[in-house]
C-alpha positions in Angstrom: -7.3 -23.2 33.3 -8.0 -20.2 31.3 -7.6 -19.5 27.4 -4.5 -17.8 27.4 -3.6 -18.1 23.6 -5.8 -18.9 20.7 -4.0 -19.3 17.6 -5.4 -19.6 14.1 -4.7 -21.4 10.2 -5.7 -18.7 7.6 -6.5 -20.1 3.9 -9.9 -21.7 4.2 -10.2 -20.9 7.8 -10.7 -17.0 7.7 -10.2 -16.3 4.6 -9.9 -18.0 1.0 -9.4 -17.6 -2.9 -12.0 -15.5 -4.2 -11.0 -16.6 -7.7 -9.4 -20.0 -9.0 -5.6 -19.9 -9.2 -6.9 -21.0 -13.4 -8.7 -17.2 -13.3 -6.8 -15.1 -11.4 -3.4 -16.7 -14.1 -5.8 -15.9 -16.7 -7.3 -12.9 -16.3 -2.7 -11.8 -15.3 -1.6 -12.7 -18.7 -4.0 -11.6 -20.6 -3.0 -7.8 -19.6 0.1 -9.2 -21.3 -1.7 -10.7 -24.2 -1.3 -13.9 -23.6 -4.2 -16.0 -24.1 -4.9 -18.8 -22.1 -7.8 -20.9 -20.4 -8.5 -20.8 -16.8 -9.7 -24.1 -16.9 -6.5 -25.3 -18.5 -4.0 -23.5 -16.5 -6.1 -24.6 -13.1 -4.8 -28.1 -14.1 -1.4 -27.5 -15.4 -1.0 -25.5 -12.0 -1.8 -28.7 -9.9 0.2 -30.9 -11.4 3.7 -28.5 -11.2 2.5 -27.5 -7.6 2.0 -31.3 -6.3 5.9 -31.6 -8.2 7.6 -28.5 -7.0 6.3 -29.3 -3.2 7.4 -32.9 -3.6 10.8 -32.2 -5.3 11.2 -28.7 -2.9 9.1 -29.0 0.5 8.0 -25.9 2.3 9.3 -23.3 -0.6 12.6 -25.1 -0.9 13.6 -23.3 1.7 16.2 -26.2 3.2 17.6 -25.8 -0.5 18.7 -22.4 -0.2 15.6 -20.7 -2.2 13.2 -18.1 -1.2 9.4 -18.1 -1.1 9.5 -16.0 -4.5 12.1 -18.0 -6.5 9.7 -21.0 -5.0 6.1 -19.5 -6.5 7.8 -17.9 -9.8 8.7 -21.0 -10.9 5.5 -22.4 -10.1 3.9 -20.2 -12.2 6.4 -20.7 -15.3 5.8 -24.3 -14.6 2.0 -23.9 -15.3 2.3 -21.4 -18.1 4.8 -24.2 -19.8 2.7 -27.2 -19.5 -0.1 -25.1 -21.4 2.2 -24.2 -24.4 3.6 -20.6 -23.3 7.4 -20.6 -23.1 8.2 -17.5 -24.1 10.5 -16.5 -21.2 10.6 -12.3 -22.2 6.8 -12.5 -21.1 7.0 -15.2 -18.5 9.0 -13.6 -15.9 6.8 -10.4 -15.7 4.1 -12.5 -15.7 5.5 -14.6 -12.7 6.8 -11.7 -10.8 3.5 -9.8 -11.1 1.2 -12.5 -10.1 3.6 -13.2 -7.1 3.2 -9.3 -6.1 -0.4 -9.4 -7.1 -1.4 -12.0 -4.8 -1.3 -9.7 -1.2 -4.0 -8.1 -2.7 -7.1 -7.8 -1.5 -9.3 -8.0 -3.5 -7.7 -11.8 -4.4 -9.2 -12.7 -1.0 -13.0 -13.0 0.5 -13.0 -13.0 4.5 -15.6 -15.6 5.9 -18.8 -13.8 7.3 -18.3 -15.2 10.8 -14.6 -14.1 11.0 -14.5 -10.2 12.0 -17.3 -10.7 14.5 -15.4 -13.4 16.2 -12.5 -11.9 16.5 -13.5 -8.3 18.0 -15.3 -10.6 20.5 -12.3 -12.4 20.7 -10.5 -9.1 21.9 -13.0 -8.1 23.9 -12.6 -11.0 26.2 -9.2 -10.3 26.7 -8.1 -13.2 24.6 -4.4 -13.2 23.1 -4.3 -14.7 19.3 -1.9 -15.2 16.9 -1.5 -17.5 13.6 0.1 -20.5 12.7 0.2 -21.2 9.0 2.0 -22.8 6.7 2.1 -19.4 4.0 5.0 -17.4 2.8 6.0 -14.0 4.4 3.5 -12.6 2.2 1.2 -13.5 4.9 1.7 -10.5 7.2 0.8 -8.1 4.1 -2.4 -10.2 3.2 -3.8 -10.2 6.7 -3.3 -6.4 6.8 -4.9 -5.4 3.4 -7.6 -7.6 3.9 -8.3 -5.7 7.7 -7.2 -7.9 9.6 -3.6 -8.9 10.7 -4.6 -6.2 13.9 -6.1 -8.8 15.5 -2.9 -10.8 15.9 -0.2 -10.5 18.4 2.0 -12.2 16.1 2.3 -14.3 12.7 4.0 -17.5 12.0 4.7 -19.1 8.8 6.4 -21.8 7.7 9.1 -19.7 5.8 9.6 -17.9 9.1 10.6 -21.2 10.8 12.0 -23.4 8.5 9.0 -26.0 9.6 5.4 -27.0 8.4 2.4 -27.5 9.9 2.0 -30.8 10.7 5.8 -30.8 12.3 4.9 -29.7 16.2 8.1 -27.7 16.3 5.9 -24.6 14.6 3.1 -25.2 17.3 5.7 -25.4 19.7 7.3 -22.2 18.5 4.5 -20.4 19.0 3.8 -21.1 22.7 6.7 -20.4 23.2 6.7 -16.8 21.9 3.5 -16.4 23.8 5.5 -18.2 27.0 2.3 -20.2 27.8 1.9 -23.6 28.3 0.0 -26.4 25.8 -2.7 -27.2 28.1 -3.6 -23.3 27.6 -3.9 -22.4 24.2 -6.3 -23.6 22.0 -5.9 -23.7 18.1 -8.3 -23.4 14.9 -8.2 -24.4 12.0 -9.5 -26.2 8.9 -6.9 -29.5 7.7 -7.7 -32.5 10.4 -3.7 -33.4 10.5 -2.3 -30.1 9.2 -4.3 -28.4 11.8 -6.6 -30.6 14.5 -4.6 -33.6 14.8 -1.2 -31.7 14.7 -2.4 -29.0 17.7 -4.0 -31.9 19.8 -0.6 -33.5 19.5 1.3 -30.8 21.3 -1.0 -30.8 24.2 -3.3 -28.1 22.8 -7.1 -27.9 22.8 -8.1 -28.0 19.1 -11.5 -27.6 16.9 -11.9 -27.9 12.8 -13.8 -25.5 11.3 -16.0 -27.1 8.6 -18.2 -24.6 7.3 -18.8 -27.3 3.9 -20.8 -30.5 4.0 -18.3 -32.3 1.9 -15.1 -31.8 4.6 -17.5 -33.7 7.0 -16.8 -37.0 5.6 -13.0 -37.3 6.9 -13.8 -34.8 9.9 -16.4 -37.0 11.3 -13.5 -40.4 11.3 -11.4 -38.8 13.4 -12.9 -35.7 15.2 -15.3 -35.7 17.7 -18.3 -34.2 16.5 -18.0 -31.7 19.8 -15.0 -30.7 17.9 -16.3 -29.7 15.1 -16.9 -25.8 14.3 -19.9 -25.3 11.1 -19.6 -21.9 12.0 -17.4 -19.7 13.8 -20.4 -18.4 15.4 -20.1 -21.7 17.6 -16.9 -20.5 19.1 -18.6 -17.0 20.4 -20.6 -19.4 22.3 -18.3 -21.8 23.7 -15.6 -19.4 24.7 -18.8 -17.1 26.9 
């Protein structure tokens, strides 16, 4: 059956952050006169994120939080773990980091992405995004000159459901008015992207640009469904 919808994950599929979280946080803190090493911030961010995500999954939406409140609290916890406790400094720092994350300078579009999206456009394939991201994703994609390729952008904040929950994929299929067998999904995560999309009946491919990703992928994903570059997708779609 003819492909009528191609859905994409975003982070680490279409683009990636240019700097580590610690580097971004450290640079922003210096602007306010706060000196904290990037390596320490990386470690404390990981601890803060894991705790927050476990207690308040999917940005705490079910507990009445917004993604902005959720992220601001993670930033504050990260710096508190590094010994910064001045709330008068933490509040503006957290707000600045939340807003600044939308800036294109914080993101790198993978070199194989734009040509692939243009190729899909020329083939007349409708495309959309399914991502476990918050409402800033629309602006990030626009700032990175990618938004125009997608019919819609569906985030876990939009629908209150995150991958690998099959309902977010069903929601996307409903918006596009296509059947699962008429759709394909591409992402970098075995469970949240490849297996989740397959579970609802979509065709699915896993993007593995780095060799380290292959260990887990090769155990669960057929080699024919592993892409090492999106240029392989161009050939498949011919």
